[in-house]
N, C-alpha and C positions, 0 to 999 in steps of 0.2 A: 504494500500500500504506500502511495506516495505521501510525502510530507503534507502536501496540500489537502489530500483526502483525509488524513488524520486530523488536521486542524479543522477542516470543515465538519467532520463527524462530531468533534468535541464541541464546536460552536452550536451546531444544530441540536445536540442533545441538551446543552445547557440553556439554550434560549430558542424556542420554536420560531421566533421571528427573525433570527439571525439571517443576514444576507451574505451571499458569496463574495460580493464586492468589498466586504469588510476584512477579508483575509489579507494578511501581510505576506506578500510574496517577494519582497525586496531581498536580493541576494540569492534567490533560487536560480539555478542555471536555466537558460532559455529553452533547453530541450526537455525539461521536465513536463511542460504542457503537452509536448508531442508524445511523450511516453505514456500518457493516459490512454491513447488509442493504439499506438505503435509499439508499446513496451519500452521501458527505459533501456533495455538491451537491444532494441530494434527487432525483436522476435515476436511480433504480433501473433497472438493466439486466435484472433478473429479474422476469418478469411477475407472479409471486405476491406480490412486495413492492411496495406502492403507491409511486408517485412523490409525494414530499412538497414538491418545489420549488414555491414560489409559492402553497402551500395557505394558506387562511385560518388565522391564528394561533390564534384562539379555537377553531376546529374541531380543530386539532391538540391543543391543551390538553385539550379535552373527550374526545377519543378516548383519549389517554394516561391520563387519570383513569378513564375507563370501563373500559379494560383492567385497570388496577390494582385497581379496585373489583369486578371480575368482572361488570360490566354489559355488556361486549362480550366475546364468546368465539368468534367465527366464523372464527378463523384457524388452528385446529389446535393452539393453545396456545403458539405461538412467542412471542407478545408478553407473555404472562403472566410468564414468567421475566425478560424484558428490562425491563419496566416496574417490576419489584420493586426495581431498582437506582436508580430515579428517586424524587426527593422532591418535596414541594410547592414547594420552592425551586428545583429544577433543571428542572421541567417548563416554566415560562415561557421560560427561555433556549433550551431545545431547540426549542420552538415558534417563537420569534423567529428562530432561525437558519434553519430550513427555510422559513419564510414569506418570508424575505428573498432566497431563491435564485431564479434565473430559471427559469421553467417552460418545457417544450417546447411548441411551437405545435401546435394541432390541425390535422388534415388538412381541406382544403376539400372533399374527396371524401366518398363515403359514400352509402348508400341515400337516395334523395330523400325518402321518407316519414319516415325516421329524422331527417333534417336538419330537416324540417318540424315533427316532434314536439318536437325540441330547441328550436326557435325559437318555434313557435306553439302547440304542443300538438295534441291531437286531441279536440275537444269532444264528438264523437259517441261516442267510447270513454270519455269522462270522464277523459282524461289531460291535466293542465295542462302548459304549456311547461316543459321542464327549466330553462330560463334564468330562469323566474319566481322560483326559489329559489336555484339554484346560481350562485355568483358574488356573492351578497348575504348572506354569512354561512354558507350551506350550502357543502359542499365544492366546490372547483374540479374539474370533470370533464374539461375539454379537456386533451389531452396525456397522459392516464392510460392505463395498459395496458388493452387491450380485455378480456383474460381476467380481470383484477382487477375491472373494472367489471361484467362479466357475472356473476361470482360474487357480488358484493355485491347486485346486483339480484335474483338468484335466492334469495339468503339472506334478503333482506327479504321477498320474495314467499312463501317457504316457511316463514317463522318461525324461521330459524336466526340471524337478526340482528334485534334489537328495541330498539336504543338510539337510535332516531330520535325527535326531538321530536314529541310528540303523535301518533305513529304515522303521520306524513305519508308517509314513504317506503314503509311497508308498504301503505298504501292505494293509492298509485300503482302500486307493483310488482305488486299483486294483479291489476291490469288489463292487465298485459303478458304476451303470449305468449312462448314460447321464441324464436320468430323475431324478435319485437320486441326482446327482450333482446340478442340477437346483433347485430341491425342498429344499435341505439342504441350499444352498446359499441364497435363498429367505427367508427361515425361520429364518436365522441368521441376515439378514440385518435389519437396522432400517427402520421405515416408516416415519421418520421426513423428511420434505421437506425444513425446515428452521432450522437454528442452534438455540440452546437454548439461 
């Protein structure tokens, strides 16, 4: 339980009329607010919140700035309110914190075609290898929630997400069937049910 939650619980039990804006958060690291959904260790247990542990620092910074500027909106609005509390000065330490956390490993299992597309691509379908970009400045995919990955791929494919550089993900996602999206997402997610 975070310090903010402990203080909030104590205030609410002592005074039913206590308000959250009376909490003193001076001195709390800026990533603590993010940890309430994504986990302080970046290993979100809730599939709708992406795992940030081990994610590329520059990628995290870009996504936070894109949410804050309205260039990314495919999350139902949850991030819009959260990022409004971040400043140009607090975004880099948030990104540094999560990028320094240990990610979960990916499963060695998965659909054979999906594993091949991840490593080698599918030239006949015009799909480059996922690893040709991911892991080299593009977001880390291994160990991510399958449901989150599938949603992002569908959102790129269907035009609900468009903050990718030069439309690269939109072009790739446009070539993926629903079956491809599901197979790739499950091949990339981890099989851990408990944290290390």
